[in-house]
C-alpha positions as CSV (number, residue, x, y, z in Angstrom):
1,M,-19.7,29.9,-19.7
2,S,-16.9,30.7,-22.3
3,T,-15.0,28.7,-24.1
4,P,-11.3,28.8,-23.3
5,P,-9.2,30.6,-26.3
6,P,-6.9,28.2,-28.7
7,S,-3.9,29.2,-26.8
8,V,-5.0,27.2,-23.7
9,Y,-5.4,24.2,-25.6
10,V,-2.1,24.6,-27.6
11,E,-0.3,25.0,-24.1
12,A,-2.1,21.9,-22.4
13,F,-1.0,20.2,-25.6
14,Y,2.8,21.0,-25.2
15,N,2.9,20.8,-21.4
16,A,1.2,17.5,-20.7
17,D,2.9,14.7,-19.1
18,T,1.3,11.9,-21.6
19,P,2.9,11.6,-25.2
20,M,0.7,13.0,-27.7
21,L,1.0,13.4,-31.4
22,L,-1.1,15.2,-34.2
23,Y,-1.4,14.0,-37.7
24,D,-3.4,14.8,-40.8
25,L,-6.0,12.7,-42.9
26,N,-2.8,11.2,-44.7
27,F,-1.3,10.0,-41.5
28,I,1.7,12.6,-41.8
29,I,2.7,14.0,-38.0
30,N,1.6,17.7,-37.8
31,D,2.8,18.1,-34.4
32,V,4.0,16.1,-31.3
33,N,4.4,17.6,-27.4
34,R,7.6,17.5,-25.4
35,A,6.5,14.3,-23.7
36,G,6.5,12.5,-26.9
37,E,9.9,13.8,-28.0
38,V,11.1,12.3,-24.8
39,F,9.1,9.0,-25.6
40,T,10.3,8.8,-29.2
41,G,13.7,10.4,-29.3
42,Y,13.3,12.2,-32.1
43,A,13.0,16.3,-31.7
44,R,10.1,17.8,-33.3
45,D,11.3,18.6,-36.0
46,E,12.7,15.7,-37.1
47,L,8.9,14.4,-36.9
48,V,6.8,17.0,-38.4
49,G,6.2,16.1,-41.6
50,E,7.3,12.5,-41.4
51,P,4.5,9.8,-41.8
52,V,3.4,8.0,-38.8
53,S,5.1,4.8,-39.5
54,I,8.6,6.5,-38.7
55,I,7.8,5.6,-35.2
56,A,5.9,2.4,-36.0
57,G,7.3,-1.1,-34.2
58,D,4.5,-3.2,-35.6
59,T,3.2,-2.9,-39.0
60,E,0.3,-4.7,-38.4
61,T,-1.0,-2.5,-35.5
62,V,-0.4,0.5,-37.5
63,D,-3.0,-0.9,-40.1
64,D,-5.2,-1.8,-37.9
65,I,-5.3,1.7,-36.1
66,I,-5.5,3.6,-40.0
67,E,-8.3,0.8,-40.5
68,T,-10.2,1.8,-37.6
69,L,-9.6,5.6,-38.0
70,V,-10.6,5.6,-41.9
71,R,-13.9,3.7,-40.5
72,G,-14.8,7.0,-38.2
73,E,-13.9,5.2,-35.1
74,P,-11.5,5.6,-32.1
75,W,-8.8,3.1,-31.6
76,R,-7.5,2.0,-28.2
77,G,-5.1,-0.9,-27.5
78,D,-1.0,-1.8,-26.6
79,F,1.5,-1.1,-29.3
80,A,5.6,-1.2,-29.6
81,L,7.1,1.7,-31.2
82,Q,10.5,2.0,-32.8
83,T,12.5,5.2,-30.7
84,K,15.0,6.8,-33.1
85,F,17.8,5.1,-31.4
86,G,16.4,2.0,-32.8
87,T,15.1,0.6,-29.5
88,R,11.8,-0.8,-28.9
89,V,9.5,0.8,-26.1
90,Y,5.7,-0.4,-25.1
91,G,2.8,1.5,-24.9
92,R,-1.1,1.9,-24.4
93,G,-2.6,4.4,-26.1
94,S,-5.8,5.8,-28.2
95,T,-6.1,7.5,-31.1
96,A,-9.3,9.5,-32.5
97,P,-10.7,11.3,-35.4
98,I,-10.6,15.3,-34.7
99,V,-13.8,16.5,-36.1
100,V,-14.7,20.1,-36.4
101,D,-18.0,20.9,-38.0
102,G,-19.0,17.7,-38.6
103,K,-15.8,16.9,-40.9
104,T,-12.6,14.8,-39.6
105,K,-9.7,17.3,-40.1
106,G,-6.9,15.2,-38.6
107,Y,-6.0,12.7,-35.6
108,V,-4.9,12.8,-32.7
109,A,-2.8,10.0,-30.5
110,V,-2.5,9.8,-26.8
111,F,0.1,7.0,-25.1
112,V,0.9,5.9,-21.9
113,D,4.7,4.1,-21.6
114,T,4.3,0.7,-20.2
115,T,8.0,-0.2,-21.5
116,K,9.0,-0.5,-17.5
117,Q,5.9,-2.8,-16.9
118,Q,6.6,-5.0,-19.7
119,R,10.0,-5.6,-19.1
120,Y,9.3,-6.1,-14.8
121,A,6.7,-8.5,-16.5
122,S,9.3,-10.3,-18.1
123,T,11.8,-10.2,-15.4
124,S,8.9,-12.1,-13.3
125,R,8.3,-14.7,-15.6
126,V,12.0,-15.6,-15.7
127,L,12.2,-15.5,-11.7
128,S,9.1,-17.5,-11.7
129,R,10.9,-20.2,-13.5
130,L,13.8,-19.9,-11.4
131,L,11.7,-20.7,-8.4
132,R,9.7,-23.6,-9.6
133,H,12.6,-25.3,-11.3
134,D,15.8,-24.3,-9.6
135,L,14.7,-23.8,-5.8
136,R,12.5,-27.1,-6.3
137,N,15.4,-29.2,-7.6
138,E,17.6,-27.4,-4.6
139,L,15.0,-28.7,-2.1
140,N,14.5,-32.0,-3.7
141,L,18.5,-32.9,-3.1
142,M,18.0,-31.8,0.8
143,Y,14.9,-33.7,1.0
144,G,17.5,-36.7,0.0
145,Y,19.8,-35.5,2.5
146,I,18.0,-35.1,5.2
147,D,16.2,-38.7,4.7
148,R,19.6,-40.5,4.1
149,A,20.8,-38.6,7.4
150,A,17.5,-39.7,9.4
151,T,19.0,-43.5,8.3
152,K,22.0,-43.1,10.2
153,T,21.0,-42.4,13.4
154,D,18.8,-43.5,16.4
155,D,19.1,-40.6,18.3
156,P,15.7,-39.6,19.4
157,D,17.1,-35.4,19.3
158,A,19.2,-35.6,16.2
159,L,15.6,-37.4,14.4
160,A,13.5,-34.8,15.7
161,S,15.7,-31.9,14.3
162,L,15.8,-33.9,11.0
163,R,12.2,-33.9,11.3
164,K,11.9,-30.1,11.9
165,A,14.3,-29.7,9.0
166,R,12.0,-31.8,6.7
167,Q,8.8,-29.7,7.7
168,Q,10.8,-26.6,7.1
169,V,12.1,-27.9,3.5
170,E,8.1,-28.8,3.1
171,Q,7.2,-25.2,4.1
172,I,9.5,-23.6,1.6
173,V,8.0,-25.8,-1.0
174,G,4.5,-25.0,-0.1
175,R,5.3,-21.2,-0.4
176,S,7.0,-21.4,-3.9
177,D,3.9,-23.1,-5.3
178,Q,2.2,-20.6,-3.7
179,V,4.1,-17.7,-5.2
180,R,3.9,-19.2,-8.6
181,D,-0.1,-19.5,-8.2
182,L,-0.6,-16.2,-7.4
183,R,1.5,-14.8,-9.9
184,D,-0.5,-16.9,-12.2
185,L,-3.8,-14.9,-11.0
186,L,-2.7,-12.0,-11.0
187,E,-1.1,-12.2,-14.7
188,Q,-4.6,-13.8,-16.1
189,S,-6.6,-10.8,-14.2
190,Y,-4.1,-7.8,-15.6
191,D,-6.7,-7.0,-18.3
192,A,-9.7,-7.7,-16.2
193,E,-12.3,-5.4,-15.6
194,S,-14.5,-5.1,-12.3
195,R,-17.9,-5.5,-12.8
196,P,-21.1,-6.5,-11.1
197,V,-20.4,-10.2,-9.6
198,R,-23.1,-12.2,-8.0
199,L,-22.1,-12.7,-4.4
200,A,-24.2,-15.7,-3.1
201,E,-23.0,-17.5,-6.5
202,V,-19.2,-17.0,-5.9
203,L,-19.5,-17.5,-2.1
204,E,-21.1,-20.7,-2.2
205,E,-18.9,-22.3,-5.1
206,R,-15.8,-21.4,-2.9
207,V,-17.5,-22.9,0.3
208,V,-18.2,-25.8,-1.2
209,A,-15.0,-26.4,-2.9
210,A,-13.3,-25.6,0.6
211,R,-15.4,-28.5,2.0
212,K,-13.9,-30.5,-0.4
213,Q,-10.0,-29.5,0.2
214,F,-10.4,-29.3,4.1
215,P,-13.0,-32.5,5.1
216,E,-11.7,-32.3,8.4
217,A,-12.8,-29.0,9.0
218,D,-16.4,-27.8,9.9
219,I,-17.3,-25.0,7.5
220,S,-20.5,-23.3,7.6
221,L,-22.0,-20.7,5.5
222,G,-24.7,-18.4,6.6
223,Q,-27.6,-16.9,4.3
224,I,-26.2,-14.7,1.8
225,P,-27.9,-11.4,0.6
226,G,-29.1,-11.6,-3.3
227,V,-26.9,-9.2,-4.2
228,R,-24.0,-8.0,-6.8
229,V,-20.8,-6.5,-5.6
230,Y,-18.0,-4.6,-7.5
231,A,-15.5,-7.7,-8.5
232,D,-13.9,-9.6,-10.8
233,D,-12.4,-13.1,-11.2
234,L,-9.9,-12.7,-8.5
235,L,-12.9,-12.5,-5.9
236,S,-13.2,-16.2,-5.8
237,A,-9.3,-16.7,-4.8
238,A,-9.7,-14.0,-2.0
239,F,-12.6,-16.1,-0.6
240,D,-10.4,-19.1,-1.0
241,A,-7.5,-17.5,0.6
242,L,-9.5,-16.2,3.6
243,I,-10.9,-19.8,4.3
244,E,-7.6,-21.8,3.7
245,N,-5.8,-19.2,6.4
246,A,-8.7,-20.1,8.9
247,V,-8.3,-23.8,8.3
248,V,-4.5,-24.1,8.0
249,H,-3.5,-21.8,10.9
250,N,-5.8,-23.4,13.4
251,D,-4.7,-25.1,15.9
252,K,-7.8,-26.9,17.2
253,E,-8.1,-30.8,16.4
254,V,-11.1,-29.8,14.4
255,P,-11.0,-26.3,12.9
256,E,-14.3,-24.5,12.9
257,V,-15.1,-21.7,10.3
258,E,-17.9,-19.5,9.8
259,V,-18.5,-17.7,6.8
260,D,-21.3,-15.1,6.9
261,V,-22.4,-11.8,5.4
262,L,-23.7,-8.5,6.7
263,D,-25.5,-6.3,3.8
264,R,-25.7,-2.5,4.8
265,Q,-27.3,-1.4,1.7
266,T,-24.4,0.1,-0.1
267,D,-22.1,-2.6,0.8
268,V,-21.6,-5.7,2.2
269,V,-19.0,-7.2,4.9
270,V,-17.9,-10.9,4.5
271,R,-16.5,-12.5,8.0
272,V,-14.4,-15.2,7.8
273,R,-14.3,-16.7,11.7
274,D,-12.3,-19.3,13.1
275,N,-11.7,-21.0,16.7
276,G,-7.9,-20.8,16.3
277,P,-5.5,-19.1,18.3
278,G,-6.6,-15.8,17.7
279,V,-4.6,-12.9,16.2
280,P,-3.3,-9.4,18.1
281,L,-5.1,-6.5,16.7
282,E,-2.3,-4.3,16.4
283,Q,-0.6,-6.9,13.9
284,E,-3.4,-6.0,11.2
285,D,-1.1,-4.4,8.7
286,L,1.7,-6.8,9.5
287,I,-1.0,-9.7,8.6
288,F,-2.1,-8.1,5.4
289,G,1.6,-7.2,4.1
290,R,1.1,-3.6,4.2
291,E,4.3,-2.9,6.2
292,D,7.8,-3.1,4.7
293,V,8.5,-6.1,7.2
294,D,8.6,-9.3,5.3
295,V,5.0,-10.3,4.4
296,V,6.1,-14.3,4.1
297,H,7.4,-14.3,7.4
298,H,4.4,-13.1,10.0
299,G,3.0,-16.5,10.0
300,T,-0.3,-16.1,7.8
301,G,1.8,-16.9,4.5
302,L,1.1,-14.9,1.3
303,G,-2.7,-15.6,1.3
304,L,-3.8,-12.6,3.3
305,F,-1.5,-10.4,1.5
306,L,-3.3,-11.1,-1.7
307,V,-6.8,-10.4,-0.2
308,D,-5.8,-7.2,0.8
309,S,-4.3,-6.6,-2.7
310,I,-7.5,-7.8,-4.4
311,V,-10.1,-6.0,-2.3
312,S,-8.2,-2.6,-2.4
313,N,-8.5,-2.8,-6.3
314,Y,-12.5,-2.9,-5.7
315,D,-12.0,0.1,-3.5
316,G,-12.7,-2.1,-0.5
317,T,-11.3,-2.7,2.5
318,A,-9.9,-5.9,4.9
319,W,-9.3,-6.1,8.4
320,V,-9.2,-8.4,11.4
321,E,-11.7,-8.8,14.3
322,E,-11.6,-10.7,17.7
323,N,-13.7,-13.7,17.8
324,E,-15.3,-14.4,21.0
325,P,-14.5,-16.3,23.0
326,E,-11.7,-17.6,20.9
327,G,-10.2,-17.6,17.2
328,A,-9.9,-14.5,14.7
329,T,-12.4,-12.9,12.5
330,F,-11.3,-11.9,9.1
331,A,-13.7,-9.5,7.2
332,I,-14.0,-7.7,4.1
333,R,-16.0,-4.8,2.8
334,L,-17.6,-5.0,-0.8
335,Q,-19.4,-2.4,-2.8
336,H,-22.9,-2.7,-4.1
337,A,-22.8,-2.6,-7.5
338,S,-25.2,-0.9,-9.5
339,D,-28.3,-2.2,-9.7
340,T,-27.8,-4.7,-7.2
341,A,-30.8,-6.3,-6.3
342,V,-30.9,-9.6,-8.0
343,G,-33.5,-11.2,-5.3
344,E,-35.1,-10.8,-2.3
345,N,-32.9,-10.2,0.4
346,V,-32.8,-13.4,3.3
347,S,-29.8,-12.6,5.1
348,E,-30.6,-11.6,8.7
349,P,-28.4,-8.9,10.5
350,I,-25.7,-10.7,11.7
351,R,-24.3,-8.0,14.1
352,E,-23.8,-4.3,13.9
353,D,-20.6,-2.8,13.4
């Protein structure tokens, strides 16, 4: 296969959508592409010949990059950059030695602009504090008004309405707590990388925890194949949400929940069956929050929205099935991880799809 002429690489460098810099062994900028000009606010002529420190928003990070490159190793991570206009932008990038015939001739740096994500994260934290503090204070006042009104009347209809109002306030409080918990989970897992996870270990742990949390429910767990699946630390939160959904939205005196696993050699299907009222299959996208309709108003809360988001990150899928003779079945598909076999597959086939 023939090697492309140098002009092809030059064009690729200048036209790439990702900001890129070239600098020499003395960390003097040799070149910058068009995306880099937009990112930094400097024209090419203003950067070429200048030290890389001209755009440094964090001297400690620059020192770390230089030390890493001098050792002949590539560097990657987060950084802050100072633009020509004095504003600070944020990025995630990497820089590596340019080696020709065994000798380092300079360095190349590639950036991904994460400024918007940083700002959104900051805004999210502020909104989360407002949700936890201000909204909770206002709801506590509503509790007080409702209880005070209840002491002023003996009218059965009025008391029934006040009880319903209190229940609605309690739902709002619970929903705000759930939003906070989900946000914390997602923030903690931002840098988490998917890896092989022992399915049996995670699933058994979450079922035990659910039995303690919902002692009124009958929660059973079938045999689990000895495999690893492609996931991360949020997998346990997905299982928690599936089981909680099966219990909380169950209209039976004793909620019955069955958790089982079908191993299909390249993937597994985890099913959570309940004896509740069931759900219309045509509302699947609404239930999992895939439609633009407000995901918190379809009657299942935010848990299933979280499940769908988590499983999608593993290149898996989530769906709902009917459960004969009553109830619903929520299922998720997880991929086998590499070298999955960690023990004898002890599961019996639950049913074929």
